[in-house]
C-alpha positions in Angstrom: -54.6 -61.4 -49.7 -55.1 -61.6 -45.9 -52.0 -63.7 -45.6 -50.0 -61.2 -47.7 -51.1 -58.3 -45.5 -50.1 -60.2 -42.4 -46.7 -61.0 -43.9 -46.2 -57.4 -44.8 -47.1 -56.2 -41.3 -44.8 -58.7 -39.8 -42.0 -57.5 -42.0 -42.6 -53.8 -41.2 -42.7 -54.6 -37.5 -39.4 -56.5 -37.8 -37.6 -53.8 -39.7 -39.2 -51.0 -37.6 -37.8 -52.6 -34.5 -34.3 -53.2 -35.8 -33.7 -50.4 -38.3 -31.3 -47.6 -37.4 -31.2 -44.1 -38.7 -29.9 -44.1 -42.3 -26.7 -42.2 -42.8 -25.0 -44.1 -45.7 -26.5 -45.4 -49.0 -27.9 -49.0 -48.7 -25.3 -51.7 -49.5 -24.6 -53.4 -52.8 -25.9 -57.0 -53.1 -23.8 -59.7 -51.5 -22.5 -57.5 -48.6 -23.7 -60.0 -46.0 -21.4 -62.8 -47.4 -18.5 -60.4 -47.9 -18.7 -59.1 -44.2 -19.0 -62.8 -42.9 -16.1 -63.9 -45.0 -13.9 -61.1 -43.9 -14.6 -61.5 -40.1 -14.4 -65.3 -40.3 -10.9 -65.2 -41.8 -9.4 -62.3 -40.1 -6.6 -62.5 -37.4 -7.6 -61.5 -33.9 -6.1 -60.6 -30.5 -7.3 -62.5 -27.5 -7.2 -60.0 -24.6 -7.9 -62.4 -21.6 -7.2 -66.0 -20.8 -6.5 -68.3 -17.8 -4.7 -70.6 -20.2 -2.8 -73.6 -18.8 0.0 -75.2 -20.7 -0.7 -78.1 -23.0 1.3 -80.5 -20.9 -0.8 -79.7 -17.8 -3.8 -81.4 -19.4 -2.0 -84.7 -20.1 -2.8 -86.5 -16.8 -5.3 -89.1 -15.8 -9.0 -88.2 -16.0 -8.5 -84.9 -17.9 -8.6 -85.8 -21.5 -12.2 -86.8 -22.2 -15.4 -85.0 -23.1 -15.5 -83.4 -19.6 -12.7 -81.2 -20.8 -15.2 -79.1 -22.7 -17.4 -78.7 -19.6 -14.8 -77.5 -17.1 -14.7 -73.9 -16.0 -17.9 -72.0 -17.0 -20.3 -74.9 -18.0 -19.6 -76.2 -14.5 -21.2 -73.1 -13.0 -24.5 -73.8 -14.7 -24.3 -77.6 -14.1 -23.8 -76.8 -10.4 -26.6 -74.2 -10.6 -28.8 -77.1 -11.9 -28.1 -79.0 -8.8 -25.0 -81.2 -9.1 -22.9 -81.3 -5.9 -19.4 -80.0 -6.3 -17.9 -83.3 -5.1 -19.9 -85.2 -7.8 -18.6 -82.9 -10.5 -15.0 -83.2 -9.2 -15.3 -87.0 -9.5 -16.1 -86.6 -13.1 -12.7 -85.0 -13.6 -10.9 -88.0 -12.4 -10.0 -91.4 -13.9 -12.1 -93.4 -11.3 -15.0 -93.7 -13.8 -15.3 -94.7 -17.4 -16.4 -92.2 -20.0 -19.9 -93.8 -20.1 -20.2 -93.8 -16.3 -19.4 -90.1 -16.3 -22.0 -89.5 -19.0 -24.7 -91.4 -17.1 -24.0 -89.3 -14.0 -23.9 -86.0 -15.9 -26.9 -86.7 -18.2 -29.8 -85.4 -16.1 -27.9 -82.3 -15.2 -26.9 -81.7 -18.8 -30.5 -82.1 -19.9 -31.4 -79.4 -17.3 -28.7 -76.9 -18.3 -27.7 -77.5 -22.0 -29.7 -74.4 -23.0 -27.3 -72.0 -21.5 -24.7 -70.2 -23.6 -21.9 -71.8 -21.5 -23.2 -75.2 -22.6 -24.1 -74.2 -26.1 -20.5 -73.1 -26.6 -19.3 -76.5 -25.5 -21.7 -78.1 -28.1 -20.4 -75.8 -30.9 -16.8 -76.7 -29.9 -17.5 -80.4 -29.9 -19.0 -80.1 -33.4 -16.7 -77.7 -35.2 -13.5 -79.0 -33.6 -14.1 -82.7 -33.2 -17.2 -83.5 -35.4 -19.5 -84.5 -32.5 -22.9 -83.2 -33.4 -24.3 -83.6 -29.9 -23.3 -84.7 -26.4 -25.0 -88.0 -25.7 -24.4 -91.6 -25.0 -23.7 -92.2 -28.7 -21.0 -89.5 -29.0 -19.1 -89.1 -25.8 -16.8 -92.1 -26.2 -15.7 -91.2 -29.7 -15.4 -87.5 -28.7 -13.3 -88.4 -25.8 -10.9 -90.5 -27.8 -10.5 -87.6 -30.4 -9.7 -85.2 -27.6 -7.1 -87.5 -26.2 -5.5 -88.1 -29.5 -5.3 -84.4 -30.3 -2.9 -83.9 -27.3 -0.4 -86.1 -29.0 0.4 -83.3 -31.5 1.3 -79.6 -31.3 -2.3 -79.1 -30.4 -2.0 -75.6 -29.0 -0.4 -74.2 -32.1 -3.0 -75.9 -34.3 -5.9 -74.4 -32.4 -4.7 -71.0 -31.5 -2.8 -70.1 -34.6 -4.2 -72.2 -37.5 -7.9 -72.6 -36.4 -8.4 -69.5 -34.3 -6.0 -67.1 -36.1 -4.9 -65.5 -32.8 -1.8 -63.3 -33.0 -1.5 -62.5 -29.3 -2.9 -64.2 -26.2 -2.9 -62.3 -22.9 -2.7 -64.8 -20.0 -4.0 -63.8 -16.6 -1.0 -64.2 -14.2 2.4 -65.4 -15.2 2.7 -68.9 -16.6 6.3 -69.7 -17.3 5.2 -72.7 -19.4 3.6 -70.4 -21.9 6.9 -68.8 -22.5 6.8 -67.8 -26.2 6.8 -64.0 -25.9 5.9 -63.7 -29.6 2.5 -65.3 -28.8 1.8 -65.1 -25.1 1.8 -61.9 -23.1 1.0 -61.8 -19.4 -1.1 -59.8 -17.0 0.0 -59.4 -13.3 -2.4 -59.2 -10.4 -1.0 -57.7 -7.1 -3.7 -59.3 -4.8 -1.1 -60.2 -2.2 -0.6 -56.4 -1.6 -4.4 -55.7 -1.6 -5.3 -58.6 0.6 -2.4 -58.6 3.1 -4.6 -59.3 6.1 -1.9 -60.8 8.5 1.6 -60.2 9.5 2.3 -63.7 8.1 1.1 -62.8 4.7 3.3 -59.6 4.7 6.3 -61.7 5.8 5.7 -64.0 2.9 5.8 -61.1 0.5 9.1 -59.9 2.2 10.6 -63.4 1.8 9.6 -63.8 -1.8 11.0 -60.4 -2.8 14.0 -60.7 -0.5 13.3 -57.4 1.0 12.5 -56.3 4.6 9.0 -55.0 5.3 8.5 -53.4 8.7 6.6 -50.3 7.8 4.0 -49.0 5.3 6.8 -47.3 3.4 8.6 -50.6 3.2 5.3 -52.2 1.9 5.0 -49.7 -0.9 8.6 -50.1 -1.8 8.1 -53.8 -2.1 5.1 -53.3 -4.3 7.3 -51.2 -6.6 9.9 -54.0 -6.7 7.2 -56.5 -7.6 5.8 -54.3 -10.2 9.1 -53.7 -12.0 9.9 -57.4 -11.8 6.6 -58.1 -13.5 7.2 -55.7 -16.3 10.6 -57.3 -16.9 8.9 -60.7 -17.3 6.6 -60.0 -20.3 3.7 -58.6 -18.3 1.9 -55.9 -20.3 -0.9 -55.0 -18.0 -2.2 -55.1 -14.4 -5.4 -56.9 -13.4 -7.5 -55.9 -10.4 -10.2 -58.5 -9.8 -11.3 -57.7 -6.3 -15.0 -57.3 -7.2 -15.4 -61.0 -6.0 -14.5 -59.8 -2.5 -15.6 -56.2 -2.1 -16.9 -53.2 -4.0 -15.0 -51.2 -6.6 -15.0 -47.8 -4.9 -11.4 -47.1 -3.7 -11.3 -44.0 -1.6 -8.3 -41.7 -1.7 -7.1 -42.6 1.7 -4.4 -40.6 3.6 -1.1 -42.3 4.3 -1.7 -41.8 8.0 -5.0 -43.7 7.9 -3.5 -46.5 5.8 -0.6 -46.7 8.2 -2.9 -47.2 11.2 -4.3 -50.3 9.5 -0.8 -51.5 8.5 0.5 -51.3 12.1 -2.6 -53.0 13.4 -2.0 -55.9 11.1 1.7 -56.2 12.0 0.8 -56.2 15.7 -1.8 -59.0 15.4 -0.9 -62.0 17.6 0.0 -65.4 16.1 -1.9 -66.2 12.9 -4.6 -63.7 13.5 -6.0 -61.8 10.4 -8.3 -58.9 9.6 -11.2 -59.8 7.5 -10.1 -59.4 3.9 -13.5 -57.9 2.9 -14.2 -55.9 6.1 -14.3 -52.2 6.8 -11.2 -52.4 9.1 -8.8 -53.3 6.3 -10.5 -51.2 3.5 -8.4 -48.1 4.1 -5.2 -50.0 3.5 -6.6 -51.8 0.5 -7.8 -48.5 -1.1 -4.4 -47.0 -0.4 -2.5 -49.8 -2.1 -4.8 -49.8 -5.2 -3.9 -46.1 -5.5 -0.2 -47.0 -5.3 -0.7 -49.6 -8.0 -2.3 -46.9 -10.2 0.7 -44.6 -9.5 3.0 -47.2 -10.8 0.7 -47.8 -13.9 0.8 -44.0 -14.6 4.6 -43.9 -14.2 5.2 -46.8 -16.6 2.2 -46.3 -19.1 0.9 -49.7 -18.1 -2.8 -50.3 -18.7 -4.9 -51.6 -15.8 -7.8 -54.1 -16.3 -10.7 -54.2 -13.8 -13.2 -57.1 -13.4 -16.6 -55.5 -13.7 -20.0 -57.1 -13.9 -20.8 -60.8 -13.4 -18.7 -62.8 -11.1 -18.2 -66.6 -11.7 -19.5 -69.1 -9.1 -22.1 -68.4 -6.5 -22.6 -66.3 -3.4 -21.4 -63.0 -5.0 -22.8 -59.4 -4.7 -23.4 -58.2 -8.2 -23.5 -54.5 -7.2 -19.8 -54.7 -6.0 -18.8 -54.8 -9.7 -20.8 -51.8 -11.1 -18.3 -49.9 -13.2 -19.5 -46.6 -12.0 -17.9 -47.2 -8.7 -14.6 -46.5 -10.3 -15.4 -42.9 -11.5 -13.1 -41.3 -8.9 -10.2 -43.3 -10.2 -11.0 -42.2 -13.8 -11.0 -38.6 -12.7 -7.8 -38.8 -10.6 -5.7 -41.0 -13.0 -6.6 -39.4 -16.3 -3.5 -40.7 -18.0 -4.0 -44.3 -16.9 -5.8 -46.6 -19.4 -8.7 -48.3 -17.6 -9.9 -51.5 -19.3 -13.2 -52.6 -18.0 -13.9 -56.3 -18.5 -16.8 -58.5 -19.4 -18.9 -55.8 -21.0 -19.9 -54.9 -17.4 -22.7 -57.5 -17.6 -25.5 -56.6 -16.6 -24.4 -53.0 -16.4 -24.0 -52.4 -20.2 -25.6 -48.9 -20.1 -23.4 -47.8 -17.2 -20.3 -49.1 -19.0 -21.3 -47.1 -22.1 -21.7 -44.0 -20.1 -18.2 -44.1 -18.5 -16.5 -45.3 -21.6 -18.1 -42.4 -23.5 -17.5 -39.8 -20.8 -13.8 -40.6 -20.0 -11.1 -40.7 -22.6 -9.1 -43.2 -20.5 -11.8 -45.8 -20.2 -12.0 -48.7 -22.6 -14.5 -51.6 -23.1 -13.3 -55.2 -23.2 -15.8 -57.9 -24.2 -13.9 -60.9 -22.8 -16.1 -63.7 -21.5 -19.1 -61.8 -22.6 -20.4 -63.8 -25.6 -20.8 -67.1 -23.6 -22.5 -65.2 -20.8 -25.2 -64.1 -23.2 -24.9 -63.7 -27.0 -28.0 -61.6 -27.1 -26.7 -59.2 -24.5 -23.4 -59.0 -26.5 -25.3 -58.2 -29.7 -27.5 -55.7 -28.1 -24.8 -53.8 -26.4 -22.3 -54.0 -29.3 -25.0 -52.2 -31.3 -25.3 -49.6 -28.6 -21.6 -49.2 -27.9 -21.0 -48.7 -31.6 -23.5 -45.8 -31.5 -22.2 -44.3 -28.2 -18.5 -45.0 -27.8 -15.6 -44.4 -30.2 -14.9 -47.7 -31.9 -11.2 -47.2 -31.1 -12.1 -47.9 -27.4 -13.7 -51.4 -27.9 -11.9 -54.7 -27.7 -14.2 -57.4 -28.8 -12.7 -60.8 -27.8 -11.2 -62.6 -24.9 -11.9 -66.2 -24.4 -11.4 -66.3 -20.6 -10.8 -70.1 -20.5 -8.1 -72.5 -19.3 -8.0 -74.7 -22.4 -7.7 -74.0 -26.1 -10.8 -76.0 -27.1 -13.1 -73.7 -25.3 -11.3 -70.6 -26.6 -12.0 -71.8 -30.1 -15.7 -72.2 -29.4 -16.0 -68.9 -27.7 -14.3 -67.2 -30.7 -16.8 -68.8 -33.0 -19.5 -67.1 -30.9 -17.7 -63.8 -31.1 -17.2 -63.8 -34.8 -20.9 -64.6 -35.3 -22.1 -61.8 -33.1 -19.7 -59.2 -34.5 -20.7 -60.3 -38.0 -24.4 -60.0 -37.2 -24.1 -56.6 -35.6 -22.0 -55.1 -38.4 -24.1 -56.6 -41.1 -27.2 -55.0 -39.6 -25.5 -51.7 -39.3 -24.6 -51.9 -43.0 -28.2 -53.1 -43.9 -29.7 -50.1 -42.2 -27.3 -47.7 -43.7 -25.7 -46.7 -40.4 -22.3 -47.9 -41.7 -21.0 -48.4 -45.1 -19.6 -51.7 -45.9 -16.1 -50.4 -45.9 -16.6 -48.8 -42.5 -17.9 -52.1 -41.1 -14.9 -54.0 -42.3 -12.6 -51.3 -40.8 -14.4 -51.4 -37.4 -14.2 -55.2 -37.4 -10.5 -54.9 -37.8 -10.2 -52.4 -35.1 -12.3 -54.1 -32.4 -11.0 -57.7 -33.0 -7.4 -56.9 -33.6 -5.9 -53.4 -33.9 -7.3 -51.7 -30.8 -5.9 -54.3 -28.5 -2.4 -53.9 -30.0 -2.5 -50.2 -29.6 -4.2 -49.9 -26.2 -2.1 -52.7 -24.7 1.1 -51.6 -26.4 1.7 -55.1 -27.7 3.8 -53.9 -30.7 6.2 -52.3 -28.2 6.8 -55.3 -25.9 
């Protein structure tokens, strides 16, 4: 009897903690499996990648188990103490697979708990049949990875295994040239971080246009912008939160011109600090000019918000609320805020709810923290129109890790929508419709992919 009471109390606490207000009738039996099956099999749109072409990986030292640990897992392995030069050595052919594992092992044991590393484990299992990373599996896993690149591996993974209709690639990669699959996103960092006369001369040479004044500089930006749109770029990306904060003042042309003339007058190879107060007026001015071009061409703009990769960053630089003045001035520009704003999930909800031109993109988010993703997807579906949420972008350089990250995303979206149906917040039909929106349809509409 005592055990029964304890069990009932535990159950009541669980459901009391997780239950939502009930709006819809409770679901018919089997809804969990129906939602899981639907989301597991649906086509998706991948809103953000740094994908390299398949041929770029076919070189000495790249095609072994370390392929799965590049990019984000490295951040945590480094955080656990591995020197950068040691990790870089593991990416060469100067060591055997087993020698690499022996060096990695203590760092892997220290950091394999993180979501970055758990995603690598899931990928190794579901894509290559390796149930763990250890001295018994790494050689066979490495052989399978190497063999996979002898086939049309990218198509097998992205199309057949992931079910991805479109992939948005950060910066142009001419080797990923299939416009039916790959769309590109252009950064204009050279115009934002033009800190020396030499850098400005490089822009002038690349665009074959003279730049002697601020007006020339803005004209060159327009030329570069139109060129990007002509080459399958569907959005602009501004990722400056790694270098400075996201507040861009509405600077007068005269103030920006003072900075521009100062740069052009610098002797030799001298530069202004790219993250200093001296250059900020010109940076702010040029970001506003980028947004003018976005407005004139109906081009969405993506902003990095939240966590920055690597170390030595100021997290407050990337708080999405810094952008509020831009939302107000450019009300007809679509602002897509990346990475679920981690850890500013509440702030992100507030601006996405309060501005019709602000959208949430969950790219990178599930491998930062599945529980954060789950918590805030619950909240965002209660606070923000579902039409403004895009729920997947792998944010990786290789297809293997895209696949693992998408498995995370499908699990989290399934869990959240199942709980919403269980509690009567959504009907089952509503949940399936929302899954279709946030994993596929919203991205096509917001990014105009069906018009490019």
